MIDO-904915 format. One record per residue (C-alpha): residue number from 1; residue in three letters; x, y, z. Coordinates in steps of 0.25 Angstrom, whole numbers, plus 5000, padded with zeros to 4 digits. Example, Ala and Ser with C-alpha at 12.3 -4.5 7.8 and 13.67 -1.06 7.14 Angstrom:
# residues 2
<milum nr="1" rest="ALA" X="5049" Y="4982" Z="5031"/>
<milum nr="2" rest="SER" X="5055" Y="4996" Z="5029"/>
***
This chain:
# residues 355
<milum nr="1" rest="MET" X="4990" Y="4872" Z="4826"/>
<milum nr="2" rest="SER" X="4988" Y="4885" Z="4834"/>
<milum nr="3" rest="ALA" X="4987" Y="4899" Z="4830"/>
<milum nr="4" rest="GLU" X="5001" Y="4904" Z="4833"/>
<milum nr="5" rest="ASP" X="5005" Y="4891" Z="4826"/>
<milum nr="6" rest="ARG" X="5000" Y="4894" Z="4813"/>
<milum nr="7" rest="ARG" X="5007" Y="4905" Z="4806"/>
<milum nr="8" rest="PRO" X="5000" Y="4913" Z="4795"/>
<milum nr="9" rest="GLU" X="5006" Y="4913" Z="4781"/>
<milum nr="10" rest="ALA" X="5012" Y="4928" Z="4777"/>
<milum nr="11" rest="ASP" X="5007" Y="4936" Z="4766"/>
<milum nr="12" rest="SER" X="5007" Y="4933" Z="4751"/>
<milum nr="13" rest="PRO" X="5021" Y="4938" Z="4744"/>
<milum nr="14" rest="SER" X="5013" Y="4950" Z="4738"/>
<milum nr="15" rest="GLY" X="5009" Y="4955" Z="4753"/>
<milum nr="16" rest="VAL" X="4994" Y="4949" Z="4753"/>
<milum nr="17" rest="SER" X="4990" Y="4944" Z="4764"/>
<milum nr="18" rest="GLY" X="4985" Y="4930" Z="4764"/>
<milum nr="19" rest="VAL" X="4970" Y="4926" Z="4769"/>
<milum nr="20" rest="SER" X="4965" Y="4913" Z="4775"/>
<milum nr="21" rest="TYR" X="4950" Y="4912" Z="4774"/>
<milum nr="22" rest="VAL" X="4944" Y="4904" Z="4786"/>
<milum nr="23" rest="MET" X="4930" Y="4899" Z="4787"/>
<milum nr="24" rest="PRO" X="4923" Y="4889" Z="4796"/>
<milum nr="25" rest="VAL" X="4913" Y="4879" Z="4789"/>
<milum nr="26" rest="LEU" X="4903" Y="4872" Z="4792"/>
<milum nr="27" rest="ASN" X="4890" Y="4866" Z="4784"/>
<milum nr="28" rest="GLU" X="4892" Y="4876" Z="4774"/>
<milum nr="29" rest="VAL" X="4891" Y="4867" Z="4761"/>
<milum nr="30" rest="ALA" X="4881" Y="4879" Z="4755"/>
<milum nr="31" rest="GLU" X="4891" Y="4890" Z="4758"/>
<milum nr="32" rest="ILE" X="4905" Y="4886" Z="4758"/>
<milum nr="33" rest="ARG" X="4908" Y="4885" Z="4743"/>
<milum nr="34" rest="ALA" X="4904" Y="4900" Z="4741"/>
<milum nr="35" rest="ALA" X="4911" Y="4905" Z="4753"/>
<milum nr="36" rest="VAL" X="4926" Y="4898" Z="4749"/>
<milum nr="37" rest="GLU" X="4924" Y="4902" Z="4735"/>
<milum nr="38" rest="SER" X="4922" Y="4918" Z="4740"/>
<milum nr="39" rest="LEU" X="4935" Y="4915" Z="4745"/>
<milum nr="40" rest="VAL" X="4943" Y="4910" Z="4735"/>
<milum nr="41" rest="ALA" X="4939" Y="4919" Z="4726"/>
<milum nr="42" rest="GLN" X="4944" Y="4932" Z="4735"/>
<milum nr="43" rest="ASP" X="4951" Y="4942" Z="4725"/>
<milum nr="44" rest="TYR" X="4961" Y="4942" Z="4737"/>
<milum nr="45" rest="GLU" X="4976" Y="4942" Z="4731"/>
<milum nr="46" rest="GLY" X="4983" Y="4935" Z="4744"/>
<milum nr="47" rest="PRO" X="4984" Y="4920" Z="4746"/>
<milum nr="48" rest="PHE" X="4972" Y="4914" Z="4755"/>
<milum nr="49" rest="GLU" X="4967" Y="4901" Z="4760"/>
<milum nr="50" rest="VAL" X="4952" Y="4896" Z="4764"/>
<milum nr="51" rest="ILE" X="4951" Y="4889" Z="4776"/>
<milum nr="52" rest="LEU" X="4938" Y="4882" Z="4780"/>
<milum nr="53" rest="ALA" X="4936" Y="4877" Z="4793"/>
<milum nr="54" rest="LEU" X="4926" Y="4865" Z="4792"/>
<milum nr="55" rest="GLY" X="4917" Y="4861" Z="4802"/>
<milum nr="56" rest="PRO" X="4910" Y="4848" Z="4803"/>
<milum nr="57" rest="SER" X="4900" Y="4850" Z="4793"/>
<milum nr="58" rest="VAL" X="4890" Y="4840" Z="4788"/>
<milum nr="59" rest="ASP" X="4884" Y="4847" Z="4775"/>
<milum nr="60" rest="GLY" X="4895" Y="4844" Z="4765"/>
<milum nr="61" rest="THR" X="4904" Y="4857" Z="4768"/>
<milum nr="62" rest="ASN" X="4916" Y="4851" Z="4771"/>
<milum nr="63" rest="GLU" X="4915" Y="4843" Z="4756"/>
<milum nr="64" rest="VAL" X="4913" Y="4855" Z="4748"/>
<milum nr="65" rest="VAL" X="4925" Y="4862" Z="4758"/>
<milum nr="66" rest="ALA" X="4935" Y="4851" Z="4754"/>
<milum nr="67" rest="GLN" X="4932" Y="4853" Z="4741"/>
<milum nr="68" rest="MET" X="4934" Y="4866" Z="4739"/>
<milum nr="69" rest="ALA" X="4947" Y="4864" Z="4746"/>
<milum nr="70" rest="ALA" X="4951" Y="4853" Z="4737"/>
<milum nr="71" rest="ASP" X="4950" Y="4862" Z="4726"/>
<milum nr="72" rest="ASP" X="4957" Y="4874" Z="4732"/>
<milum nr="73" rest="ALA" X="4969" Y="4873" Z="4741"/>
<milum nr="74" rest="ARG" X="4965" Y="4887" Z="4747"/>
<milum nr="75" rest="ILE" X="4954" Y="4881" Z="4752"/>
<milum nr="76" rest="ARG" X="4956" Y="4873" Z="4766"/>
<milum nr="77" rest="SER" X="4947" Y="4866" Z="4776"/>
<milum nr="78" rest="ILE" X="4951" Y="4862" Z="4791"/>
<milum nr="79" rest="PRO" X="4942" Y="4856" Z="4802"/>
<milum nr="80" rest="ASN" X="4933" Y="4865" Z="4810"/>
<milum nr="81" rest="PRO" X="4928" Y="4853" Z="4819"/>
<milum nr="82" rest="GLU" X="4921" Y="4862" Z="4829"/>
<milum nr="83" rest="GLY" X="4914" Y="4869" Z="4817"/>
<milum nr="84" rest="SER" X="4911" Y="4881" Z="4824"/>
<milum nr="85" rest="THR" X="4915" Y="4895" Z="4817"/>
<milum nr="86" rest="PRO" X="4926" Y="4900" Z="4827"/>
<milum nr="87" rest="ALA" X="4932" Y="4885" Z="4827"/>
<milum nr="88" rest="GLY" X="4934" Y="4886" Z="4811"/>
<milum nr="89" rest="LEU" X="4938" Y="4899" Z="4811"/>
<milum nr="90" rest="ASN" X="4950" Y="4897" Z="4820"/>
<milum nr="91" rest="VAL" X="4953" Y="4883" Z="4813"/>
<milum nr="92" rest="ALA" X="4954" Y="4890" Z="4802"/>
<milum nr="93" rest="ILE" X="4962" Y="4903" Z="4806"/>
<milum nr="94" rest="LEU" X="4974" Y="4893" Z="4812"/>
<milum nr="95" rest="ALA" X="4975" Y="4886" Z="4798"/>
<milum nr="96" rest="SER" X="4976" Y="4899" Z="4790"/>
<milum nr="97" rest="ARG" X="4989" Y="4902" Z="4786"/>
<milum nr="98" rest="TYR" X="4987" Y="4918" Z="4781"/>
<milum nr="99" rest="PRO" X="4987" Y="4931" Z="4790"/>
<milum nr="100" rest="VAL" X="4972" Y="4935" Z="4783"/>
<milum nr="101" rest="THR" X="4960" Y="4926" Z="4790"/>
<milum nr="102" rest="VAL" X="4947" Y="4929" Z="4782"/>
<milum nr="103" rest="ARG" X="4936" Y="4923" Z="4790"/>
<milum nr="104" rest="VAL" X="4924" Y="4918" Z="4781"/>
<milum nr="105" rest="ASP" X="4911" Y="4911" Z="4783"/>
<milum nr="106" rest="ALA" X="4906" Y="4899" Z="4775"/>
<milum nr="107" rest="HIS" X="4894" Y="4909" Z="4772"/>
<milum nr="108" rest="SER" X="4901" Y="4920" Z="4766"/>
<milum nr="109" rest="ILE" X="4905" Y="4924" Z="4752"/>
<milum nr="110" rest="LEU" X="4916" Y="4934" Z="4752"/>
<milum nr="111" rest="PRO" X="4918" Y="4942" Z="4740"/>
<milum nr="112" rest="PRO" X="4931" Y="4942" Z="4731"/>
<milum nr="113" rest="GLU" X="4936" Y="4954" Z="4737"/>
<milum nr="114" rest="TYR" X="4934" Y="4951" Z="4753"/>
<milum nr="115" rest="THR" X="4947" Y="4947" Z="4756"/>
<milum nr="116" rest="ARG" X="4955" Y="4958" Z="4748"/>
<milum nr="117" rest="ILE" X="4947" Y="4970" Z="4755"/>
<milum nr="118" rest="ALA" X="4948" Y="4962" Z="4769"/>
<milum nr="119" rest="VAL" X="4962" Y="4960" Z="4768"/>
<milum nr="120" rest="ALA" X="4964" Y="4974" Z="4763"/>
<milum nr="121" rest="THR" X="4955" Y="4980" Z="4776"/>
<milum nr="122" rest="LEU" X="4964" Y="4973" Z="4785"/>
<milum nr="123" rest="GLU" X="4977" Y="4979" Z="4780"/>
<milum nr="124" rest="ARG" X="4971" Y="4992" Z="4779"/>
<milum nr="125" rest="SER" X="4961" Y="4992" Z="4792"/>
<milum nr="126" rest="GLY" X="4972" Y="4984" Z="4801"/>
<milum nr="127" rest="ALA" X="4962" Y="4976" Z="4807"/>
<milum nr="128" rest="ASP" X="4962" Y="4963" Z="4812"/>
<milum nr="129" rest="ASN" X="4950" Y="4958" Z="4804"/>
<milum nr="130" rest="VAL" X="4941" Y="4964" Z="4794"/>
<milum nr="131" rest="GLY" X="4926" Y="4960" Z="4790"/>
<milum nr="132" rest="GLY" X="4915" Y="4966" Z="4781"/>
<milum nr="133" rest="ILE" X="4900" Y="4964" Z="4778"/>
<milum nr="134" rest="MET" X="4894" Y="4952" Z="4780"/>
<milum nr="135" rest="HIS" X="4883" Y="4953" Z="4767"/>
<milum nr="136" rest="ALA" X="4873" Y="4943" Z="4768"/>
<milum nr="137" rest="GLU" X="4867" Y="4938" Z="4755"/>
<milum nr="138" rest="GLY" X="4855" Y="4927" Z="4755"/>
<milum nr="139" rest="ARG" X="4850" Y="4920" Z="4745"/>
<milum nr="140" rest="SER" X="4838" Y="4914" Z="4748"/>
<milum nr="141" rest="PRO" X="4825" Y="4925" Z="4754"/>
<milum nr="142" rest="PHE" X="4828" Y="4919" Z="4767"/>
<milum nr="143" rest="GLU" X="4845" Y="4922" Z="4767"/>
<milum nr="144" rest="LYS" X="4840" Y="4936" Z="4761"/>
<milum nr="145" rest="ALA" X="4832" Y="4939" Z="4772"/>
<milum nr="146" rest="VAL" X="4846" Y="4934" Z="4782"/>
<milum nr="147" rest="ALA" X="4856" Y="4943" Z="4773"/>
<milum nr="148" rest="ARG" X="4846" Y="4954" Z="4775"/>
<milum nr="149" rest="ALA" X="4845" Y="4953" Z="4789"/>
<milum nr="150" rest="TYR" X="4858" Y="4952" Z="4790"/>
<milum nr="151" rest="GLY" X="4862" Y="4965" Z="4781"/>
<milum nr="152" rest="SER" X="4852" Y="4974" Z="4790"/>
<milum nr="153" rest="ARG" X="4853" Y="4982" Z="4802"/>
<milum nr="154" rest="VAL" X="4842" Y="4975" Z="4807"/>
<milum nr="155" rest="GLY" X="4847" Y="4961" Z="4807"/>
<milum nr="156" rest="LEU" X="4860" Y="4959" Z="4812"/>
<milum nr="157" rest="GLY" X="4863" Y="4974" Z="4817"/>
<milum nr="158" rest="GLY" X="4869" Y="4981" Z="4806"/>
<milum nr="159" rest="THR" X="4883" Y="4978" Z="4810"/>
<milum nr="160" rest="PRO" X="4893" Y="4982" Z="4799"/>
<milum nr="161" rest="HIS" X="4896" Y="4968" Z="4795"/>
<milum nr="162" rest="HIS" X="4883" Y="4967" Z="4792"/>
<milum nr="163" rest="VAL" X="4878" Y="4979" Z="4786"/>
<milum nr="164" rest="GLY" X="4891" Y="4987" Z="4783"/>
<milum nr="165" rest="GLY" X="4897" Y="4999" Z="4789"/>
<milum nr="166" rest="LYS" X="4911" Y="5008" Z="4789"/>
<milum nr="167" rest="GLU" X="4924" Y="5001" Z="4788"/>
<milum nr="168" rest="GLY" X="4932" Y="5000" Z="4801"/>
<milum nr="169" rest="PRO" X="4933" Y="4994" Z="4813"/>
<milum nr="170" rest="ALA" X="4922" Y="4985" Z="4818"/>
<milum nr="171" rest="GLU" X="4917" Y="4977" Z="4831"/>
<milum nr="172" rest="THR" X="4918" Y="4964" Z="4822"/>
<milum nr="173" rest="ALA" X="4918" Y="4959" Z="4807"/>
<milum nr="174" rest="TYR" X="4911" Y="4948" Z="4797"/>
<milum nr="175" rest="LEU" X="4921" Y="4937" Z="4795"/>
<milum nr="176" rest="GLY" X="4933" Y="4944" Z="4796"/>
<milum nr="177" rest="VAL" X="4946" Y="4945" Z="4790"/>
<milum nr="178" rest="PHE" X="4957" Y="4944" Z="4799"/>
<milum nr="179" rest="LEU" X="4972" Y="4944" Z="4802"/>
<milum nr="180" rest="ARG" X="4975" Y="4930" Z="4806"/>
<milum nr="181" rest="HIS" X="4985" Y="4934" Z="4818"/>
<milum nr="182" rest="ARG" X="4975" Y="4942" Z="4825"/>
<milum nr="183" rest="LEU" X="4965" Y="4930" Z="4824"/>
<milum nr="184" rest="VAL" X="4976" Y="4921" Z="4831"/>
<milum nr="185" rest="GLU" X="4980" Y="4932" Z="4842"/>
<milum nr="186" rest="VAL" X="4966" Y="4934" Z="4847"/>
<milum nr="187" rest="GLY" X="4964" Y="4919" Z="4847"/>
<milum nr="188" rest="LEU" X="4955" Y="4916" Z="4836"/>
<milum nr="189" rest="PHE" X="4940" Y="4915" Z="4835"/>
<milum nr="190" rest="ASP" X="4934" Y="4911" Z="4848"/>
<milum nr="191" rest="GLU" X="4928" Y="4896" Z="4846"/>
<milum nr="192" rest="ASN" X="4920" Y="4897" Z="4858"/>
<milum nr="193" rest="ILE" X="4913" Y="4908" Z="4850"/>
<milum nr="194" rest="LYS" X="4904" Y="4902" Z="4839"/>
<milum nr="195" rest="ARG" X="4895" Y="4915" Z="4834"/>
<milum nr="196" rest="GLY" X="4902" Y="4928" Z="4836"/>
<milum nr="197" rest="GLN" X="4917" Y="4922" Z="4837"/>
<milum nr="198" rest="ASP" X="4920" Y="4933" Z="4825"/>
<milum nr="199" rest="TRP" X="4915" Y="4945" Z="4833"/>
<milum nr="200" rest="GLU" X="4922" Y="4938" Z="4847"/>
<milum nr="201" rest="LEU" X="4936" Y="4937" Z="4837"/>
<milum nr="202" rest="ASN" X="4934" Y="4953" Z="4833"/>
<milum nr="203" rest="ARG" X="4932" Y="4957" Z="4849"/>
<milum nr="204" rest="ARG" X="4945" Y="4950" Z="4851"/>
<milum nr="205" rest="LEU" X="4953" Y="4957" Z="4838"/>
<milum nr="206" rest="ARG" X="4948" Y="4970" Z="4843"/>
<milum nr="207" rest="ALA" X="4952" Y="4968" Z="4858"/>
<milum nr="208" rest="THR" X="4964" Y="4965" Z="4855"/>
<milum nr="209" rest="GLY" X="4966" Y="4977" Z="4847"/>
<milum nr="210" rest="GLY" X="4963" Y="4972" Z="4832"/>
<milum nr="211" rest="VAL" X="4952" Y="4978" Z="4823"/>
<milum nr="212" rest="VAL" X="4940" Y="4973" Z="4817"/>
<milum nr="213" rest="TRP" X="4938" Y="4981" Z="4805"/>
<milum nr="214" rest="PHE" X="4923" Y="4981" Z="4795"/>
<milum nr="215" rest="THR" X="4925" Y="4984" Z="4781"/>
<milum nr="216" rest="PRO" X="4912" Y="4985" Z="4773"/>
<milum nr="217" rest="ALA" X="4921" Y="4982" Z="4759"/>
<milum nr="218" rest="LEU" X="4920" Y="4968" Z="4765"/>
<milum nr="219" rest="THR" X="4908" Y="4960" Z="4762"/>
<milum nr="220" rest="VAL" X="4904" Y="4945" Z="4763"/>
<milum nr="221" rest="THR" X="4893" Y="4938" Z="4758"/>
<milum nr="222" rest="TYR" X="4886" Y="4929" Z="4768"/>
<milum nr="223" rest="ARG" X="4875" Y="4919" Z="4767"/>
<milum nr="224" rest="PRO" X="4865" Y="4918" Z="4778"/>
<milum nr="225" rest="ARG" X="4860" Y="4907" Z="4784"/>
<milum nr="226" rest="PRO" X="4849" Y="4899" Z="4775"/>
<milum nr="227" rest="SER" X="4837" Y="4897" Z="4783"/>
<milum nr="228" rest="LEU" X="4830" Y="4903" Z="4795"/>
<milum nr="229" rest="ARG" X="4834" Y="4892" Z="4805"/>
<milum nr="230" rest="THR" X="4851" Y="4894" Z="4803"/>
<milum nr="231" rest="LEU" X="4848" Y="4909" Z="4803"/>
<milum nr="232" rest="VAL" X="4842" Y="4909" Z="4816"/>
<milum nr="233" rest="ARG" X="4851" Y="4899" Z="4822"/>
<milum nr="234" rest="GLN" X="4863" Y="4907" Z="4817"/>
<milum nr="235" rest="PHE" X="4858" Y="4920" Z="4824"/>
<milum nr="236" rest="VAL" X="4853" Y="4914" Z="4836"/>
<milum nr="237" rest="ALA" X="4867" Y="4909" Z="4838"/>
<milum nr="238" rest="THR" X="4873" Y="4921" Z="4835"/>
<milum nr="239" rest="GLY" X="4866" Y="4928" Z="4844"/>
<milum nr="240" rest="ILE" X="4869" Y="4917" Z="4855"/>
<milum nr="241" rest="TRP" X="4884" Y="4919" Z="4852"/>
<milum nr="242" rest="ARG" X="4884" Y="4936" Z="4852"/>
<milum nr="243" rest="GLY" X="4875" Y="4932" Z="4867"/>
<milum nr="244" rest="GLU" X="4886" Y="4925" Z="4870"/>
<milum nr="245" rest="LEU" X="4898" Y="4936" Z="4867"/>
<milum nr="246" rest="VAL" X="4889" Y="4947" Z="4872"/>
<milum nr="247" rest="ARG" X="4889" Y="4939" Z="4885"/>
<milum nr="248" rest="ARG" X="4904" Y="4936" Z="4884"/>
<milum nr="249" rest="PHE" X="4908" Y="4950" Z="4879"/>
<milum nr="250" rest="ALA" X="4898" Y="4960" Z="4883"/>
<milum nr="251" rest="PHE" X="4904" Y="4974" Z="4879"/>
<milum nr="252" rest="ALA" X="4911" Y="4970" Z="4867"/>
<milum nr="253" rest="ASN" X="4898" Y="4967" Z="4860"/>
<milum nr="254" rest="SER" X="4889" Y="4978" Z="4852"/>
<milum nr="255" rest="LEU" X="4876" Y="4983" Z="4857"/>
<milum nr="256" rest="ARG" X="4869" Y="4977" Z="4844"/>
<milum nr="257" rest="TYR" X="4873" Y="4965" Z="4849"/>
<milum nr="258" rest="LEU" X="4862" Y="4966" Z="4860"/>
<milum nr="259" rest="VAL" X="4848" Y="4970" Z="4850"/>
<milum nr="260" rest="PRO" X="4846" Y="4956" Z="4847"/>
<milum nr="261" rest="PRO" X="4843" Y="4950" Z="4861"/>
<milum nr="262" rest="VAL" X="4835" Y="4963" Z="4864"/>
<milum nr="263" rest="MET" X="4827" Y="4964" Z="4855"/>
<milum nr="264" rest="VAL" X="4823" Y="4948" Z="4855"/>
<milum nr="265" rest="LEU" X="4821" Y="4951" Z="4871"/>
<milum nr="266" rest="GLY" X="4814" Y="4963" Z="4868"/>
<milum nr="267" rest="VAL" X="4803" Y="4954" Z="4858"/>
<milum nr="268" rest="LEU" X="4802" Y="4944" Z="4867"/>
<milum nr="269" rest="LEU" X="4801" Y="4951" Z="4879"/>
<milum nr="270" rest="GLY" X="4790" Y="4959" Z="4872"/>
<milum nr="271" rest="PHE" X="4782" Y="4948" Z="4867"/>
<milum nr="272" rest="VAL" X="4782" Y="4941" Z="4880"/>
<milum nr="273" rest="ALA" X="4776" Y="4953" Z="4887"/>
<milum nr="274" rest="GLY" X="4766" Y="4955" Z="4875"/>
<milum nr="275" rest="ILE" X="4761" Y="4940" Z="4876"/>
<milum nr="276" rest="LEU" X="4760" Y="4943" Z="4894"/>
<milum nr="277" rest="GLY" X="4754" Y="4956" Z="4891"/>
<milum nr="278" rest="LEU" X="4743" Y="4948" Z="4883"/>
<milum nr="279" rest="ILE" X="4740" Y="4939" Z="4894"/>
<milum nr="280" rest="GLY" X="4741" Y="4949" Z="4903"/>
<milum nr="281" rest="LEU" X="4733" Y="4951" Z="4916"/>
<milum nr="282" rest="GLY" X="4728" Y="4963" Z="4913"/>
<milum nr="283" rest="VAL" X="4721" Y="4967" Z="4899"/>
<milum nr="284" rest="GLY" X="4728" Y="4982" Z="4899"/>
<milum nr="285" rest="THR" X="4741" Y="4978" Z="4905"/>
<milum nr="286" rest="GLY" X="4741" Y="4965" Z="4896"/>
<milum nr="287" rest="LEU" X="4739" Y="4973" Z="4884"/>
<milum nr="288" rest="ALA" X="4750" Y="4984" Z="4888"/>
<milum nr="289" rest="TRP" X="4759" Y="4973" Z="4891"/>
<milum nr="290" rest="ALA" X="4755" Y="4966" Z="4877"/>
<milum nr="291" rest="THR" X="4756" Y="4980" Z="4870"/>
<milum nr="292" rest="LEU" X="4771" Y="4983" Z="4876"/>
<milum nr="293" rest="GLY" X="4775" Y="4969" Z="4874"/>
<milum nr="294" rest="PHE" X="4773" Y="4966" Z="4861"/>
<milum nr="295" rest="ILE" X="4777" Y="4981" Z="4856"/>
<milum nr="296" rest="VAL" X="4791" Y="4976" Z="4856"/>
<milum nr="297" rest="PRO" X="4790" Y="4963" Z="4847"/>
<milum nr="298" rest="ALA" X="4780" Y="4972" Z="4837"/>
<milum nr="299" rest="ILE" X="4792" Y="4981" Z="4835"/>
<milum nr="300" rest="TYR" X="4801" Y="4969" Z="4833"/>
<milum nr="301" rest="VAL" X="4792" Y="4965" Z="4822"/>
<milum nr="302" rest="VAL" X="4791" Y="4979" Z="4815"/>
<milum nr="303" rest="PHE" X="4806" Y="4981" Z="4816"/>
<milum nr="304" rest="VAL" X="4807" Y="4966" Z="4809"/>
<milum nr="305" rest="VAL" X="4796" Y="4969" Z="4797"/>
<milum nr="306" rest="VAL" X="4803" Y="4985" Z="4796"/>
<milum nr="307" rest="ALA" X="4816" Y="4978" Z="4794"/>
<milum nr="308" rest="THR" X="4813" Y="4969" Z="4785"/>
<milum nr="309" rest="LEU" X="4806" Y="4980" Z="4776"/>
<milum nr="310" rest="ALA" X="4818" Y="4989" Z="4777"/>
<milum nr="311" rest="SER" X="4829" Y="4979" Z="4777"/>
<milum nr="312" rest="ALA" X="4823" Y="4967" Z="4768"/>
<milum nr="313" rest="ARG" X="4815" Y="4978" Z="4757"/>
<milum nr="314" rest="ALA" X="4825" Y="4975" Z="4746"/>
<milum nr="315" rest="GLU" X="4821" Y="4958" Z="4747"/>
<milum nr="316" rest="ASP" X="4812" Y="4950" Z="4741"/>
<milum nr="317" rest="GLY" X="4799" Y="4946" Z="4750"/>
<milum nr="318" rest="LYS" X="4804" Y="4932" Z="4752"/>
<milum nr="319" rest="THR" X="4816" Y="4939" Z="4759"/>
<milum nr="320" rest="ARG" X="4809" Y="4950" Z="4767"/>
<milum nr="321" rest="ALA" X="4801" Y="4940" Z="4771"/>
<milum nr="322" rest="TRP" X="4812" Y="4931" Z="4777"/>
<milum nr="323" rest="PHE" X="4819" Y="4944" Z="4783"/>
<milum nr="324" rest="LEU" X="4806" Y="4947" Z="4792"/>
<milum nr="325" rest="VAL" X="4810" Y="4931" Z="4798"/>
<milum nr="326" rest="VAL" X="4825" Y="4932" Z="4798"/>
<milum nr="327" rest="LEU" X="4825" Y="4946" Z="4805"/>
<milum nr="328" rest="PRO" X="4819" Y="4941" Z="4819"/>
<milum nr="329" rest="CYS" X="4826" Y="4927" Z="4818"/>
<milum nr="330" rest="ILE" X="4840" Y="4935" Z="4817"/>
<milum nr="331" rest="HIS" X="4835" Y="4943" Z="4829"/>
<milum nr="332" rest="PHE" X="4829" Y="4935" Z="4836"/>
<milum nr="333" rest="GLY" X="4838" Y="4923" Z="4834"/>
<milum nr="334" rest="TRP" X="4852" Y="4933" Z="4838"/>
<milum nr="335" rest="GLY" X="4844" Y="4939" Z="4849"/>
<milum nr="336" rest="ILE" X="4838" Y="4927" Z="4857"/>
<milum nr="337" rest="GLY" X="4852" Y="4919" Z="4852"/>
<milum nr="338" rest="PHE" X="4860" Y="4933" Z="4861"/>
<milum nr="339" rest="VAL" X="4852" Y="4931" Z="4873"/>
<milum nr="340" rest="ALA" X="4854" Y="4915" Z="4876"/>
<milum nr="341" rest="GLY" X="4868" Y="4918" Z="4871"/>
<milum nr="342" rest="PHE" X="4870" Y="4930" Z="4880"/>
<milum nr="343" rest="LEU" X="4864" Y="4924" Z="4892"/>
<milum nr="344" rest="THR" X="4869" Y="4909" Z="4890"/>
<milum nr="345" rest="LEU" X="4857" Y="4902" Z="4888"/>
<milum nr="346" rest="THR" X="4861" Y="4893" Z="4877"/>
<milum nr="347" rest="LYS" X="4869" Y="4882" Z="4884"/>
<milum nr="348" rest="ASN" X="4879" Y="4878" Z="4872"/>
<milum nr="349" rest="ILE" X="4883" Y="4891" Z="4866"/>
<milum nr="350" rest="THR" X="4893" Y="4886" Z="4857"/>
<milum nr="351" rest="ALA" X="4882" Y="4876" Z="4850"/>
<milum nr="352" rest="HIS" X="4877" Y="4889" Z="4844"/>
<milum nr="353" rest="VAL" X="4885" Y="4892" Z="4833"/>
<milum nr="354" rest="GLY" X="4874" Y="4897" Z="4822"/>
<milum nr="355" rest="ARG" X="4875" Y="4887" Z="4813"/>
***
């Protein structure tokens, strides 16, 4: 069924818009139940449906979803054979029937007032998409360190949907509560973009006269990746796709996206220069090159230590220790990925989805 064939239902008799929660799901057995339960528990007065686009999970996720759907008719699942996030979002949107689309993630927990505030903000602002703050919340010391990095300006750059800010028009939004017809008008999510597809969709909304709106009144609890391996994979993939997006849409990107790759190149080049200096031909010249070369890596090490003391000072010792590891992993994973994506050094970019 095409987007044009599917006609969303009208608002409820009380005048309150119905909402469709759309969620792509793949191998999320540990998180999916809590995520869906947070949707069912919303205090929104209008009708709603929960549409879960199921990828080819191998961890029992689909069985959990089947049980939830059997227990509550408002929850239903549809297949997403490709398994990617944009493909799952698109099939769920096309299967939806209400005029407001609420994008949700299996790693996210919505507070009870989320939908009510979001729909009211849509109506008040006249925006096409409304989003708020991604509040990362960890459970283990490692996850707490990741969460602290997410919510810090030294971690992900201090964008409003990570650290907060004033309400108003924005470049992009976390998750997003959309007017469904506008999603259809701009062609839904680009399924060829596996990461950063939300930014690219919001770019098209803004390019066609729409408004993307940020409000700090919306806060979503996000569960970080549970291990260093999955965290590094996530940020390398994110960096690769950001590099690709900067290559495709250079002037539409903020300069902040260039900070991690510049930092990575500076540290690596400085380290190489320092090593070459140590083995240089002339003792004096070699020592000078070594000193100059190692300055940049040394500055970065000091930066990480100071950032840990400043940003993670309220955490326990294990979390602070993990922060010392997590912060460089985020920076270098993202920065190296960016360079690979921008220079098209990765042979199959579509394989990098950060799962």
